[in-house]
All heavy atoms as an XYZ file, in Angstrom:
941
protein
N      29.396    -15.424     18.253
C      28.822    -16.530     17.497
C      28.502    -16.029     16.098
O      27.859    -15.003     15.927
C      27.567    -17.028     18.201
C      26.868    -18.131     17.477
S      25.467    -18.700     18.436
C      25.646    -20.428     18.201
N      28.940    -16.738     15.086
C      28.725    -16.352     13.693
C      27.299    -16.701     13.284
O      26.779    -17.746     13.655
C      29.720    -17.066     12.788
N      26.672    -15.825     12.503
C      25.323    -16.077     12.005
C      25.411    -16.875     10.721
O      26.142    -16.528      9.816
C      24.588    -14.753     11.753
C      24.282    -14.014     13.008
C      25.093    -12.979     13.429
C      23.188    -14.372     13.772
C      24.802    -12.299     14.591
C      22.896    -13.691     14.934
C      23.709    -12.651     15.350
N      24.634    -17.933     10.641
C      24.593    -18.761      9.449
C      23.199    -18.650      8.850
O      22.238    -18.341      9.536
C      24.919    -20.212      9.799
C      26.333    -20.369     10.328
C      26.640    -21.809     10.643
C      28.054    -21.913     11.194
N      28.389    -23.265     11.596
N      23.113    -18.940      7.551
C      21.836    -18.786      6.862
C      20.964    -20.031      6.946
O      19.842    -20.016      6.496
C      22.067    -18.441      5.382
O      22.858    -19.474      4.793
C      22.748    -17.092      5.256
N      21.432    -21.120      7.489
C      20.645    -22.342      7.591
C      19.530    -22.205      8.607
O      19.501    -21.296      9.430
N      18.612    -23.170      8.617
C      17.461    -23.125      9.512
C      17.848    -23.429     10.952
O      17.411    -22.760     11.867
C      16.409    -24.133      9.034
C      15.246    -24.245      9.967
C      14.295    -23.241     10.030
C      15.102    -25.325     10.796
C      13.230    -23.334     10.891
C      14.046    -25.427     11.663
C      13.109    -24.434     11.706
N      18.684    -24.413     11.144
C      19.007    -24.862     12.494
C      19.690    -23.785     13.339
O      19.293    -23.582     14.476
C      19.862    -26.138     12.415
C      19.767    -26.985     13.627
S      18.063    -27.469     13.888
C      18.320    -28.669     15.133
N      20.685    -23.061     12.823
C      21.298    -22.025     13.663
C      20.322    -20.926     14.057
O      20.408    -20.394     15.147
C      22.421    -21.465     12.794
C      22.763    -22.579     11.871
C      21.465    -23.283     11.614
N      19.370    -20.594     13.176
C      18.390    -19.569     13.514
C      17.520    -20.060     14.658
O      17.231    -19.319     15.597
C      17.532    -19.209     12.278
C      16.401    -18.279     12.663
C      18.389    -18.601     11.198
N      17.094    -21.329     14.607
C      16.276    -21.895     15.680
C      17.079    -21.928     16.965
O      16.572    -21.593     18.028
C      15.773    -23.303     15.296
C      15.113    -23.972     16.484
C      14.801    -23.216     14.149
N      18.335    -22.318     16.869
C      19.161    -22.377     18.066
C      19.346    -20.983     18.666
O      19.342    -20.828     19.888
C      20.526    -22.998     17.751
C      20.500    -24.484     17.371
C      21.899    -24.967     17.035
C      19.912    -25.318     18.481
N      19.501    -19.984     17.839
C      19.627    -18.623     18.358
C      18.315    -18.153     18.964
O      18.300    -17.449     19.969
C      20.057    -17.666     17.244
C      21.496    -17.781     16.776
C      21.730    -16.868     15.579
C      22.447    -17.422     17.891
N      17.219    -18.559     18.365
C      15.912    -18.139     18.855
C      15.643    -18.712     20.239
O      15.194    -18.029     21.136
C      14.826    -18.575     17.866
C      13.439    -18.185     18.285
C      13.047    -16.862     18.217
C      12.553    -19.123     18.745
C      11.768    -16.478     18.608
C      11.283    -18.755     19.130
C      10.881    -17.428     19.063
N      15.914    -20.000     20.421
C      15.674    -20.646     21.708
C      16.888    -20.573     22.630
O      16.798    -20.944     23.783
C      15.283    -22.115     21.509
C      13.927    -22.276     20.886
C      13.791    -22.758     19.611
C      12.783    -21.936     21.589
C      12.538    -22.912     19.041
C      11.535    -22.089     21.033
C      11.404    -22.575     19.749
N      18.014    -20.130     22.107
C      19.257    -20.028     22.863
C      19.622    -21.386     23.484
O      19.830    -21.516     24.687
C      19.151    -18.944     23.935
C      20.512    -18.546     24.469
O      21.503    -18.695     23.715
O      20.595    -18.092     25.629
N      19.660    -22.406     22.614
C      19.997    -23.774     23.043
C      21.402    -24.095     22.557
O      21.709    -23.916     21.383
C      18.990    -24.793     22.453
C      17.584    -24.501     22.958
C      19.394    -26.217     22.800
C      16.510    -25.367     22.328
N      22.209    -24.609     23.461
C      23.562    -24.998     23.065
C      23.524    -26.398     22.455
O      22.523    -27.107     22.521
C      24.502    -24.956     24.264
O      24.157    -25.987     25.174
N      24.633    -26.815     21.881
C      24.709    -28.139     21.249
C      24.537    -29.245     22.288
O      23.882    -30.265     22.027
C      26.035    -28.294     20.513
N      25.099    -29.072     23.479
C      24.952    -30.076     24.542
C      23.502    -30.220     24.975
O      23.009    -31.347     25.166
N      22.813    -29.099     25.144
C      21.400    -29.156     25.528
C      20.565    -29.807     24.437
O      19.647    -30.579     24.718
C      20.891    -27.741     25.814
C      21.508    -27.121     27.052
C      21.207    -25.650     27.175
O      20.881    -25.013     26.148
O      21.312    -25.128     28.301
N      20.869    -29.510     23.194
C      20.160    -30.120     22.082
C      20.374    -31.635     22.064
O      19.426    -32.404     21.849
C      20.618    -29.506     20.753
C      19.901    -29.989     19.500
C      18.420    -29.656     19.576
C      20.508    -29.359     18.267
N      21.598    -32.065     22.315
C      21.913    -33.497     22.354
C      21.107    -34.180     23.454
O      20.557    -35.266     23.243
C      23.417    -33.706     22.562
C      23.804    -35.146     22.644
C      23.815    -35.945     21.513
C      24.140    -35.728     23.874
C      24.161    -37.276     21.577
C      24.483    -37.060     23.942
C      24.493    -37.838     22.804
N      21.001    -33.586     24.618
C      20.243    -34.178     25.729
C      18.757    -34.256     25.375
O      18.093    -35.265     25.647
C      20.474    -33.374     27.027
C      21.926    -33.572     27.492
C      19.494    -33.785     28.115
C      22.322    -32.721     28.652
N      18.228    -33.217     24.754
C      16.813    -33.233     24.355
C      16.554    -34.355     23.357
O      15.561    -35.091     23.468
C      16.401    -31.859     23.784
C      16.401    -30.809     24.895
C      15.039    -31.933     23.113
C      16.236    -29.393     24.405
N      17.434    -34.501     22.363
C      17.274    -35.581     21.383
C      17.399    -36.951     22.034
O      16.664    -37.882     21.673
C      18.292    -35.422     20.260
C      18.065    -34.223     19.324
C      19.219    -34.107     18.326
C      16.748    -34.358     18.596
N      18.306    -37.102     22.979
C      18.476    -38.383     23.682
C      17.221    -38.725     24.474
O      16.750    -39.885     24.442
C      19.702    -38.307     24.604
C      20.024    -39.571     25.389
C      20.403    -40.706     24.434
C      21.148    -39.312     26.373
N      16.656    -37.766     25.187
C      15.427    -38.003     25.953
C      14.283    -38.359     24.999
O      13.508    -39.284     25.266
C      15.073    -36.765     26.813
C      13.676    -36.883     27.414
C      16.099    -36.574     27.920
N      14.171    -37.655     23.887
C      13.122    -37.967     22.910
C      13.289    -39.380     22.369
O      12.310    -40.118     22.216
C      13.158    -36.959     21.772
N      14.516    -39.760     22.105
C      14.797    -41.106     21.596
C      14.396    -42.158     22.628
O      13.805    -43.188     22.290
C      16.282    -41.217     21.249
C      16.668    -42.511     20.629
C      16.284    -42.823     19.336
C      17.412    -43.449     21.342
C      16.638    -44.023     18.757
C      17.762    -44.658     20.775
C      17.376    -44.945     19.474
N      14.687    -41.915     23.892
C      14.356    -42.878     24.946
C      12.856    -42.940     25.209
O      12.307    -44.016     25.467
C      15.096    -42.533     26.244
C      16.617    -42.708     26.209
C      17.232    -42.180     27.496
C      16.985    -44.173     26.002
N      12.182    -41.810     25.153
C      10.751    -41.779     25.449
C       9.929    -42.368     24.305
O       9.046    -43.202     24.520
C      10.286    -40.333     25.752
C       8.768    -40.243     25.834
C      10.902    -39.844     27.047
N      10.227    -41.950     23.081
C       9.397    -42.365     21.947
C       9.910    -43.612     21.245
O       9.163    -44.258     20.522
C       9.282    -41.219     20.932
C       8.586    -40.020     21.499
C       9.276    -38.846     21.720
C       7.241    -40.073     21.820
C       8.643    -37.738     22.236
C       6.594    -38.958     22.339
C       7.303    -37.788     22.556
N      11.146    -43.923     21.368
C      11.710    -45.094     20.715
C      12.129    -44.784     19.290
O      11.700    -43.794     18.693
N      12.977    -45.657     18.739
C      13.520    -45.400     17.408
C      12.469    -45.462     16.297
O      12.631    -44.847     15.253
C      14.579    -46.480     17.221
C      14.248    -47.536     18.215
C      13.520    -46.861     19.329
N      11.376    -46.174     16.477
C      10.374    -46.286     15.415
C       9.488    -45.040     15.308
O       8.984    -44.733     14.232
C       9.505    -47.527     15.648
O       8.815    -47.409     16.878
N       9.286    -44.329     16.392
C       8.398    -43.164     16.390
C       9.116    -41.861     16.038
O       8.467    -40.892     15.634
C       7.740    -42.989     17.767
C       6.742    -44.049     18.112
C       5.466    -43.792     17.359
C       4.404    -44.795     17.809
N       3.156    -44.576     17.159
N      10.428    -41.796     16.197
C      11.172    -40.550     15.962
C      10.973    -40.024     14.531
O      10.674    -38.835     14.363
C      12.670    -40.731     16.289
C      12.859    -41.020     17.780
C      13.491    -39.522     15.864
C      12.587    -39.861     18.677
N      11.108    -40.841     13.469
C      10.898    -40.304     12.115
C       9.478    -39.778     11.898
O       9.278    -38.750     11.246
C      11.179    -41.497     11.200
C      12.021    -42.404     12.005
C      11.598    -42.214     13.421
N       8.490    -40.471     12.466
C       7.107    -40.029     12.331
C       6.897    -38.683     13.033
O       6.258    -37.777     12.491
C       6.169    -41.083     12.937
C       4.705    -40.755     12.806
C       3.830    -41.820     13.470
O       4.271    -42.967     13.620
O       2.699    -41.459     13.835
N       7.440    -38.533     14.214
C       7.333    -37.274     14.954
C       8.045    -36.155     14.196
O       7.525    -35.041     14.097
C       7.894    -37.435     16.378
C       6.991    -38.371     17.187
C       8.014    -36.091     17.077
C       7.558    -38.783     18.533
N       9.221    -36.451     13.653
C       9.979    -35.446     12.898
C       9.179    -34.992     11.668
O       9.160    -33.802     11.345
C      11.334    -36.002     12.491
N       8.508    -35.931     10.978
C       7.679    -35.566      9.826
C       6.522    -34.661     10.244
O       6.225    -33.670      9.584
C       7.139    -36.823      9.142
C       8.070    -37.430      8.109
C       7.356    -38.466      7.265
N       6.882    -39.611      8.042
C       7.626    -40.664      8.368
N       8.881    -40.729      7.971
N       7.103    -41.653      9.067
N       5.876    -35.004     11.350
C       4.758    -34.188     11.821
C       5.223    -32.788     12.221
O       4.548    -31.798     11.910
C       4.070    -34.868     13.008
C       3.259    -36.071     12.603
C       2.565    -36.705     13.775
C       1.779    -37.930     13.343
N       1.094    -38.585     14.465
N       6.362    -32.710     12.889
C       6.898    -31.402     13.267
C       7.241    -30.601     12.011
O       6.942    -29.406     11.910
C       8.130    -31.553     14.195
C       8.851    -30.234     14.360
C       7.700    -32.094     15.551
N       7.851    -31.268     11.031
C       8.189    -30.601      9.774
C       6.958    -30.098      9.044
O       6.940    -28.975      8.525
N       5.905    -30.934      8.984
C       4.659    -30.515      8.332
C       4.028    -29.341      9.070
O       3.517    -28.410      8.455
C       3.673    -31.688      8.276
C       4.022    -32.730      7.238
C       2.997    -33.850      7.227
C       3.372    -34.904      6.217
N       2.401    -36.017      6.195
N       4.070    -29.396     10.390
C       3.510    -28.296     11.181
C       4.255    -26.993     10.934
O       3.636    -25.935     10.759
N       5.569    -27.052     10.884
C       6.364    -25.853     10.625
C       6.104    -25.337      9.207
O       6.050    -24.127      8.980
C       7.844    -26.136     10.843
C       8.175    -26.408     12.307
S       9.890    -26.769     12.582
C      10.558    -25.132     12.518
N       5.934    -26.261      8.260
C       5.631    -25.886      6.882
C       4.279    -25.175      6.808
O       4.125    -24.176      6.100
C       5.664    -27.119      5.986
C       5.709    -26.762      4.523
O       6.025    -25.643      4.162
N       5.394    -27.723      3.680
N       3.285    -25.675      7.536
C       1.967    -25.032      7.553
C       2.044    -23.638      8.170
O       1.398    -22.704      7.693
C       0.957    -25.897      8.319
C       0.530    -27.142      7.583
C      -0.210    -26.818      6.303
O      -1.046    -25.888      6.287
O       0.061    -27.494      5.293
N       2.829    -23.503      9.220
C       3.001    -22.189      9.846
C       3.638    -21.226      8.857
O       3.222    -20.067      8.735
C       3.838    -22.307     11.139
C       3.028    -23.025     12.217
C       4.284    -20.930     11.629
C       3.826    -23.373     13.452
N       4.640    -21.688      8.122
C       5.306    -20.838      7.138
C       4.336    -20.450      6.023
O       4.294    -19.291      5.592
C       6.519    -21.551      6.555
C       7.337    -20.677      5.617
C       8.641    -21.317      5.216
N       8.568    -22.738      4.985
C       8.448    -23.303      3.790
N       8.402    -22.556      2.712
N       8.387    -24.611      3.666
N       3.531    -21.399      5.540
C       2.543    -21.096      4.500
C       1.525    -20.070      4.981
O       1.170    -19.132      4.253
C       1.815    -22.365      4.064
C       2.614    -23.249      3.163
C       1.776    -24.406      2.679
N       2.627    -25.426      2.096
C       2.289    -26.682      1.975
N       1.106    -27.104      2.386
N       3.112    -27.548      1.421
N       1.041    -20.250      6.209
C       0.066    -19.307      6.761
C       0.689    -17.915      6.883
O       0.050    -16.902      6.553
C      -0.435    -19.787      8.116
N       1.930    -17.862      7.317
C       2.628    -16.579      7.441
C       2.794    -15.922      6.079
O       2.569    -14.713      5.936
C       3.996    -16.814      8.088
O       4.769    -15.653      8.053
N       3.168    -16.705      5.076
C       3.310    -16.163      3.718
C       1.972    -15.675      3.171
O       1.906    -14.646      2.500
C       3.910    -17.208      2.774
C       5.367    -17.502      3.063
O       6.010    -16.695      3.773
O       5.867    -18.548      2.583
N       0.900    -16.396      3.462
C      -0.430    -16.000      3.003
C      -0.849    -14.682      3.655
O      -1.409    -13.808      2.991
C      -1.451    -17.097      3.322
C      -2.853    -16.792      2.853
C      -2.966    -16.697      1.340
O      -2.186    -17.343      0.629
O      -3.853    -15.947      0.884
N      -0.557    -14.532      4.936
C      -0.876    -13.280      5.628
C      -0.089    -12.133      5.009
O      -0.638    -11.051      4.761
C      -0.591    -13.409      7.135
C      -1.609    -14.355      7.775
C      -0.623    -12.051      7.821
C      -1.286    -14.746      9.197
N       1.188    -12.359      4.716
C       2.011    -11.321      4.086
C       1.441    -10.939      2.724
O       1.390     -9.764      2.373
C       3.454    -11.803      3.923
C       4.226    -11.877      5.203
C       5.622    -12.406      4.944
C       6.364    -12.687      6.225
N       7.681    -13.284      5.975
N       1.029    -11.947      1.928
C       0.447    -11.672      0.613
C      -0.838    -10.856      0.732
O      -1.057     -9.915     -0.034
C       0.167    -12.977     -0.136
C       1.361    -13.515     -0.896
C       0.947    -14.611     -1.859
N       0.339    -15.749     -1.200
C       0.992    -16.799     -0.721
N       2.300    -16.846     -0.823
N       0.362    -17.786     -0.139
N      -1.693    -11.207      1.679
C      -2.951    -10.485      1.857
C      -2.696     -9.037      2.268
O      -3.349     -8.122      1.764
C      -3.828    -11.181      2.910
C      -4.465    -12.457      2.426
C      -5.459    -12.216      1.313
O      -6.205    -11.218      1.359
O      -5.485    -13.032      0.374
N      -1.752     -8.841      3.168
C      -1.429     -7.477      3.598
C      -0.894     -6.677      2.418
O      -1.290     -5.528      2.202
C      -0.434     -7.498      4.773
C      -1.128     -8.023      6.031
C       0.162     -6.110      5.014
C      -0.209     -8.261      7.202
N      -0.006     -7.274      1.631
C       0.545     -6.584      0.461
C      -0.550     -6.270     -0.554
O      -0.584     -5.174     -1.130
C       1.627     -7.433     -0.204
O       2.713     -7.616      0.661
N      -1.446     -7.209     -0.769
C      -2.545     -7.020     -1.722
C      -3.446     -5.868     -1.282
O      -3.786     -4.998     -2.092
C      -3.347     -8.321     -1.811
C      -4.517     -8.290     -2.739
C      -5.216     -9.638     -2.724
C      -6.530     -9.609     -3.446
N      -7.233    -10.900     -3.352
N      -3.822     -5.845     -0.017
C      -4.683     -4.779      0.485
C      -3.965     -3.432      0.459
O      -4.578     -2.409      0.151
C      -5.166     -5.099      1.905
C      -6.119     -6.268      1.976
C      -7.381     -6.050      1.156
O      -7.928     -4.927      1.175
O      -7.828     -6.996      0.490
N      -2.677     -3.435      0.738
C      -1.902     -2.194      0.687
C      -1.873     -1.640     -0.725
O      -2.051     -0.431     -0.934
C      -0.465     -2.435      1.193
O      -0.515     -2.975      2.515
C       0.344     -1.160      1.201
N      -1.669     -2.520     -1.717
C      -1.681     -2.074     -3.112
C      -3.045     -1.531     -3.511
O      -3.140     -0.527     -4.224
C      -1.270     -3.217     -4.039
C       0.226     -3.492     -4.043
C       0.622     -4.437     -5.158
N      -0.032     -5.739     -5.051
C       0.434     -6.779     -4.381
N       1.572     -6.696     -3.748
N      -0.230     -7.927     -4.361
N      -4.142     -2.167     -3.033
C      -5.477     -1.687     -3.345
C      -5.705     -0.299     -2.760
O      -6.261      0.579     -3.419
C      -6.534     -2.663     -2.804
C      -6.665     -3.924     -3.631
C      -7.527     -4.944     -2.947
C      -8.987     -4.725     -3.157
N      -9.816     -5.806     -2.585
N      -5.262     -0.100     -1.533
C      -5.428      1.206     -0.879
C      -4.618      2.265     -1.621
O      -5.105      3.370     -1.870
C      -5.036      1.127      0.603
C      -6.071      0.296      1.371
C      -4.904      2.516      1.215
C      -5.676     -0.044      2.781
N      -3.379      1.932     -1.983
C      -2.544      2.880     -2.726
C      -3.182      3.223     -4.069
O      -3.186      4.379     -4.487
C      -1.145      2.308     -2.945
C      -0.298      2.270     -1.693
C       1.029      1.559     -1.892
O       1.223      0.920     -2.950
O       1.862      1.637     -0.982
N      -3.757      2.225     -4.740
C      -4.415      2.466     -6.028
C      -5.625      3.371     -5.845
O      -5.836      4.303     -6.621
C      -4.834      1.133     -6.641
C      -5.462      1.250     -7.998
C      -5.842     -0.110     -8.555
C      -6.539      0.032     -9.889
N      -7.000     -1.257    -10.402
N      -6.423      3.122     -4.789
C      -7.588      3.963     -4.518
C      -7.167      5.398     -4.233
O      -7.805      6.344     -4.705
C      -8.393      3.416     -3.337
C      -9.117      2.125     -3.669
O      -9.234      1.818     -4.878
O      -9.551      1.427     -2.738
N      -6.105      5.562     -3.483
C      -5.620      6.915     -3.176
C      -5.167      7.605     -4.451
O      -5.484      8.781     -4.674
C      -4.485      6.864     -2.137
C      -5.048      6.482     -0.771
C      -3.758      8.198     -2.058
C      -4.002      6.205      0.273
N      -4.458      6.903     -5.302
C      -4.008      7.494     -6.565
C      -5.183      7.841     -7.467
O      -5.180      8.880     -8.122
C      -3.044      6.553     -7.287
C      -1.703      6.457     -6.595
O      -1.326      7.342     -5.845
N      -0.998      5.369     -6.832
N      -6.191      6.975     -7.521
C      -7.375      7.238     -8.356
C      -8.118      8.452     -7.826
O      -8.510      9.336     -8.588
C      -8.295      5.998     -8.402
C      -9.655      6.342     -8.984
C      -7.642      4.899     -9.215
N      -8.307      8.528     -6.506
C      -9.009      9.670     -5.926
C      -8.236     10.953     -6.184
O      -8.820     11.983     -6.483
C      -9.220      9.455     -4.430
C     -10.261      8.405     -4.117
C     -10.365      8.099     -2.637
O      -9.690      8.774     -1.836
O     -11.121      7.195     -2.278
N      -6.932     10.894     -6.086
C      -6.113     12.069     -6.360
C      -6.221     12.503     -7.798
O      -6.326     13.698     -8.099
N      -6.214     11.546     -8.728
C      -6.316     11.903    -10.143
C      -7.708     12.433    -10.474
O      -7.857     13.341    -11.286
C      -5.962     10.714    -11.031
O      -6.920      9.689    -10.897
N      -8.747     11.898     -9.834
C     -10.105     12.402    -10.048
C     -10.189     13.841     -9.548
O     -10.761     14.712    -10.206
C     -11.145     11.510     -9.334
C     -12.510     12.174     -9.297
C     -11.228     10.153    -10.008
N      -9.596     14.124     -8.401
C      -9.592     15.484     -7.863
C      -8.873     16.428     -8.821
O      -9.364     17.527     -9.092
C      -8.919     15.499     -6.495
C      -8.712     16.887     -5.944
C      -9.786     17.610     -5.433
C      -7.457     17.482     -5.941
C      -9.614     18.890     -4.935
C      -7.269     18.756     -5.443
C      -8.351     19.454     -4.936
O      -8.169     20.717     -4.447
N      -7.731     15.994     -9.347
C      -6.986     16.826    -10.297
C      -7.805     17.065    -11.556
O      -7.836     18.181    -12.086
C      -5.650     16.177    -10.647
C      -4.650     16.200     -9.524
C      -3.381     15.470     -9.902
C      -2.442     15.362     -8.723
N      -1.258     14.564     -9.026
N      -8.484     16.019    -12.058
C      -9.320     16.168    -13.254
C     -10.459     17.156    -13.006
O     -10.758     17.996    -13.854
C      -9.892     14.813    -13.685
C      -8.826     13.878    -14.238
O      -7.717     14.365    -14.560
O      -9.096     12.666    -14.345
N     -11.110     17.055    -11.845
C     -12.201     17.969    -11.527
C     -11.699     19.404    -11.403
O     -12.353     20.340    -11.871
C     -12.885     17.544    -10.225
C     -13.764     16.302    -10.296
C     -14.255     15.922     -8.909
C     -14.942     16.529    -11.223
N     -10.565     19.575    -10.793
C     -10.001     20.913    -10.632
C      -9.660     21.512    -12.000
O      -9.960     22.679    -12.266
C      -8.756     20.845     -9.751
C      -8.204     22.184     -9.371
C      -7.068     22.038     -8.384
C      -6.517     23.403     -8.017
N      -5.424     23.310     -7.057
N      -9.063     20.711    -12.882
C      -8.726     21.187    -14.228
C      -9.986     21.557    -14.997
O     -10.044     22.610    -15.651
C      -7.942     20.097    -14.992
O      -6.794     19.747    -14.240
C      -7.531     20.563    -16.362
N     -11.013     20.730    -14.908
C     -12.274     21.004    -15.595
C     -12.913     22.279    -15.056
O     -13.429     23.100    -15.830
C     -13.241     19.812    -15.429
O     -12.594     18.629    -15.916
C     -14.531     20.030    -16.199
N     -12.879     22.459    -13.741
C     -13.444     23.673    -13.138
C     -12.694     24.917    -13.627
O     -13.323     25.939    -13.926
C     -13.396     23.583    -11.623
N     -11.387     24.834    -13.729
C     -10.592     25.960    -14.229
C     -10.949     26.269    -15.687
O     -11.067     27.436    -16.075
C      -9.100     25.672    -14.096
C      -8.582     25.672    -12.675
C      -8.649     27.036    -12.024
O      -8.458     28.049    -12.726
O      -8.929     27.097    -10.818
N     -11.123     25.234    -16.493
C     -11.485     25.431    -17.891
C     -12.857     26.089    -18.019
O     -13.062     27.000    -18.840
C     -11.468     24.097    -18.642
C     -10.075     23.527    -18.834
C     -10.092     22.117    -19.418
O     -11.198     21.559    -19.638
O      -8.997     21.576    -19.639
N     -13.817     25.641    -17.210
C     -15.163     26.228    -17.245
C     -15.101     27.687    -16.811
O     -15.744     28.561    -17.409
C     -16.131     25.418    -16.348
C     -16.375     24.040    -16.980
C     -17.441     26.158    -16.130
C     -17.139     23.089    -16.098
N     -14.318     27.986    -15.789
C     -14.164     29.366    -15.322
C     -13.599     30.253    -16.428
O     -14.094     31.360    -16.665
C     -13.249     29.380    -14.104
C     -13.042     30.740    -13.500
C     -12.123     30.660    -12.293
C     -11.802     32.047    -11.763
N     -10.859     31.986    -10.649
N     -12.577     29.738    -17.117
C     -11.984     30.501    -18.220
C     -13.002     30.710    -19.350
O     -13.083     31.793    -19.942
C     -10.737     29.809    -18.763
C      -9.556     29.892    -17.832
C      -8.363     29.100    -18.353
O      -8.448     28.429    -19.379
N      -7.244     29.180    -17.637
N     -13.792     29.684    -19.649
C     -14.818     29.808    -20.696
C     -15.842     30.881    -20.340
O     -16.236     31.686    -21.190
C     -15.517     28.464    -20.931
C     -14.615     27.440    -21.608
O     -13.572     27.845    -22.158
O     -14.956     26.236    -21.582
N     -16.290     30.911    -19.086
C     -17.249     31.926    -18.660
C     -16.641     33.326    -18.728
O     -17.307     34.280    -19.129
C     -17.751     31.641    -17.244
C     -18.929     30.724    -17.197
C     -18.826     29.465    -16.631
C     -20.156     31.119    -17.724
C     -19.907     28.623    -16.581
C     -21.250     30.272    -17.678
C     -21.125     29.018    -17.114
N     -15.377     33.436    -18.322
C     -14.727     34.742    -18.380
C     -14.603     35.228    -19.820
O     -14.831     36.406    -20.113
C     -13.351     34.683    -17.712
C     -13.415     34.579    -16.197
C     -12.048     34.373    -15.562
O     -11.045     34.208    -16.297
O     -11.985     34.365    -14.328
N     -14.254     34.323    -20.742
C     -14.137     34.696    -22.153
C     -15.507     35.036    -22.753
O     -15.638     35.953    -23.556
C     -13.475     33.575    -22.946
C     -12.000     33.405    -22.629
C     -11.385     32.184    -23.306
O     -12.062     31.557    -24.150
O     -10.239     31.864    -22.979
N     -16.540     34.280    -22.352
C     -17.882     34.537    -22.880
C     -18.432     35.857    -22.354
O     -19.159     36.562    -23.059
C     -18.817     33.389    -22.505
N     -18.115     36.233    -21.152
C     -18.632     37.466    -20.572
C     -17.784     38.684    -20.866
O     -18.163     39.810    -20.532
N     -16.640     38.522    -21.498
C     -15.727     39.636    -21.758
C     -16.355     40.729    -22.622
O     -16.203     41.911    -22.292
C     -14.438     39.107    -22.390
C     -13.322     40.097    -22.347
C     -12.023     39.408    -22.665
C     -10.928     40.424    -22.412
N      -9.682     39.848    -22.086
N     -17.081     40.426    -23.696
C     -17.700     41.511    -24.483
C     -18.674     42.345    -23.657
O     -18.787     43.550    -23.848
C     -18.431     40.790    -25.610
C     -17.781     39.465    -25.723
C     -17.274     39.135    -24.354
N     -19.370     41.734    -22.734
C     -20.328     42.469    -21.917
C     -19.615     43.370    -20.913
O     -20.015     44.510    -20.696
C     -21.272     41.508    -21.181
C     -22.083     40.661    -22.115
C     -21.842     39.300    -22.229
C     -23.085     41.233    -22.892
C     -22.584     38.526    -23.093
C     -23.827     40.464    -23.763
C     -23.582     39.103    -23.864
N     -18.561     42.884    -20.315
C     -17.846     43.688    -19.327
C     -17.048     44.797    -19.995
O     -16.847     45.850    -19.398
C     -16.907     42.810    -18.479
O     -15.999     42.129    -19.331
C     -17.686     41.824    -17.645
N     -16.589     44.580    -21.223
C     -15.863     45.629    -21.940
C     -16.782     46.801    -22.287
O     -16.356     47.948    -22.317
C     -15.233     45.080    -23.234
C     -14.074     44.144    -22.946
O     -13.562     44.160    -21.793
O     -13.667     43.399    -23.862
N     -18.047     46.529    -22.558
C     -18.999     47.569    -22.951
C     -19.601     48.305    -21.758
O     -20.335     49.268    -21.938
C     -20.117     46.976    -23.801
C     -19.609     46.547    -25.167
O     -18.654     47.141    -25.688
N     -20.236     45.544    -25.740
N     -19.322     47.914    -20.565
C     -19.897     48.574    -19.409
C     -19.364     49.994    -19.240
O     -20.065     50.874    -18.754
C     -19.613     47.768    -18.130
C     -20.400     46.477    -17.963
C     -19.977     45.783    -16.684
C     -21.890     46.746    -17.940
N     -18.145     50.253    -19.630
C     -17.552     51.574    -19.469
C     -17.990     52.552    -20.559
O     -17.829     53.759    -20.407
C     -16.025     51.467    -19.471
C     -15.523     50.691    -18.269
O     -16.239     50.668    -17.249
O     -14.422     50.108    -18.351
N     -18.518     52.081    -21.662
C     -18.942     52.945    -22.772
C     -20.316     53.516    -22.489
O     -21.186     52.831    -21.972
C     -18.951     52.158    -24.080
C     -17.570     51.685    -24.509
C     -17.672     50.966    -25.825
C     -16.289     50.471    -26.241
N     -16.336     49.712    -27.477
N     -20.532     54.771    -22.862
C     -21.865     55.364    -22.646
C     -22.878     54.773    -23.622
O     -22.535     54.377    -24.729
C     -21.656     56.851    -22.905
C     -20.399     56.941    -23.706
C     -19.592     55.737    -23.385
N     -24.121     54.756    -23.230
C     -25.192     54.244    -24.059
C     -25.757     55.388    -24.876
O     -25.918     56.509    -24.404
C     -26.294     53.626    -23.172
C     -27.450     53.123    -24.030
C     -25.729     52.528    -22.320
N     -26.048     55.139    -26.136
C     -26.644     56.167    -26.984
C     -25.655     56.632    -28.025
O     -24.681     55.962    -28.352
N     -25.930     57.834    -28.567
C     -25.134     58.397    -29.651
C     -23.815     58.909    -29.091
O     -23.809     59.798    -28.234
C     -25.896     59.526    -30.309
C     -25.215     59.991    -31.581
O     -24.316     59.268    -32.065
O     -25.595     61.057    -32.081
N     -22.706     58.392    -29.560
C     -21.422     58.834    -29.022
C     -20.996     60.198    -29.521
O     -20.099     60.817    -28.995
C     -20.452     57.740    -29.475
C     -21.070     57.106    -30.637
C     -22.560     57.272    -30.479
N     -21.695     60.769    -30.577
C     -21.295     62.081    -31.109
C     -21.823     63.187    -30.196
O     -22.873     63.042    -29.587
C     -21.783     62.246    -32.521
O     -23.192     62.214    -32.542
N     -21.106     64.332    -30.158
C     -21.591     65.435    -29.294
C     -22.911     66.000    -29.819
O     -23.175     65.982    -31.018
C     -20.478     66.467    -29.382
C     -19.609     66.069    -30.519
C     -19.901     64.647    -30.843
N     -23.695     66.480    -28.961
C     -25.007     67.021    -29.323
C     -24.852     68.377    -30.005
O     -24.047     69.196    -29.597
C     -25.875     67.171    -28.075
N     -25.618     68.573    -31.106
C     -25.565     69.855    -31.857
C     -26.533     70.856    -31.214
O     -27.622     70.476    -30.797
C     -25.942     69.602    -33.304
C     -24.926     68.741    -34.009
C     -25.313     68.524    -35.458
O     -26.091     69.295    -36.025
O     -24.827     67.529    -36.014
N     -26.112     72.107    -31.200
C     -27.012     73.108    -30.608
C     -28.250     73.342    -31.496
O     -28.152     73.325    -32.703
C     -26.159     74.372    -30.536
C     -24.932     74.096    -31.309
C     -24.847     72.633    -31.573
N     -29.380     73.516    -30.899
C     -30.623     73.746    -31.625
C     -30.876     75.254    -31.670
O     -30.701     75.959    -30.713
C     -31.778     73.068    -30.931
C     -31.676     71.568    -30.999
C     -32.900     70.944    -30.401
C     -32.765     69.462    -30.422
N     -33.865     68.772    -29.897
N     -31.233     75.678    -32.785
C     -31.284     77.063    -33.003
C     -32.333     77.947    -32.908
O     -33.014     78.526    -32.398
């Protein structure tokens, strides 16, 4: 069976109804409800299906919206972490540079660097 893009073939595939079965269902509906009620029933069924489609689309939009918000929050948290890490590295480098003169002088002896003269 070839797949078509129209609405009716999708419904027929979903319910697995053949054309003969569909004809019998329509005939019974025509006999039970009469020719005056069939258009009204068809409109109500159409409106109901339209509402279901709208509700489904709204649910899809809400899920997409929340997914985008979560992705944005994850990206923001990641960038904040990167910013904090970069700042911490910069502060560490600043402290190392500020303390370098003190650590360089630790190896030098304190006092007069010249040799002591003998006293006579």
